[in-house]
N, C-alpha and C positions, 0 to 999 in steps of 0.2 A: 540441531536442538535435541536435548535429551528427551526420551520418552516420558510422558507424564508431566513435563514442565510446561506450565502455562505462561507464555510470554504475553505481556501486556504493557507496552511502553507508552501508551497514549498520554499519560500525565507528563512524562518526561519530554514529549514532543508536542505538547499542547499549543505551543507558539509557532508551529511550523505547518505549512500546507501539506495535507496528506493526499495520497492517490491510491486508488484500487489497483492492484497488480494487473498486468496484462502481458501476454506472451509476445515477445519480440522475435521476429523471424530472422534471427542471426544465422550466420553460416553453420554454427554448431547445432542450432535447433532444426535447421533444414535437413540435417543428417539423420534425424530421428524419424521413426515410422509415424504414419498418421495416427495410429493408436497412442503412441507415446506423446505426440504433440497434443492430442485431445486431452490426455490426463494432465499434462503440464498447463494447458490452457485453463482447465478447471481449477487446478491448484493455485495458479496465479490470481485468479479472480476472487479467491478466498483470503487474499493477503492484503494488508494495509501497509503502505510504505511512505517514508518521507525522503526528501533529497534525491528524488529520481531524476536521471538525465538520460535521454536517448543518445546523447553524444558519446557516452561511454558504454552504451548498450546495457544500461542499468546497473553497472558495477558499483556505482557510488551510492545506490539506494540503501536505506536502512529499514529493516523489517520492524514494524511496530506491533502488529498483532496478526494472528491467523484466526479466521472465523470458520464456523462449521459450514456456512453456505456463502455463495457469491452474493446473494441478496442481503444477507446480514452485513457483509463487508461493505457493500454499496451504501446501505443506510448509515452505517457507522462513519464512513468517510464523509458523507454529506453532513451529518450531525457535527462531526469534528471540525470541518471547514466552516460551517455556519457559526459555531461558537467562536472560532478564531476570528472570523470577519466581524462579529459582534464585539468582541473584545478590542479589536483594533480600532473600530469606530469609537468606542467608549474612551480609549486612550487618546485618540486624536482630538476628541472633544474637550479633554481636560488640559490641553497644552496651551 
């Protein structure tokens, strides 16, 4: 991502379940030092993704937004998924 570019694709993916990033302990990650893994862990916790699958070690995931803090990301993911659930209930009720 280019420096200074603010990525925010929440509207684009408002109809999909979101997840907060997390560090997967893949063979590649296990080669990193503990210090590098700690940084990656923090970076991942600040990212919101959709279409995440552990089966492909996260390769299919789509980055939606990067937050300044892990707490801000966690709250945004909860809010996003709450709105999605509410919208789905409303849609089901109109069928």
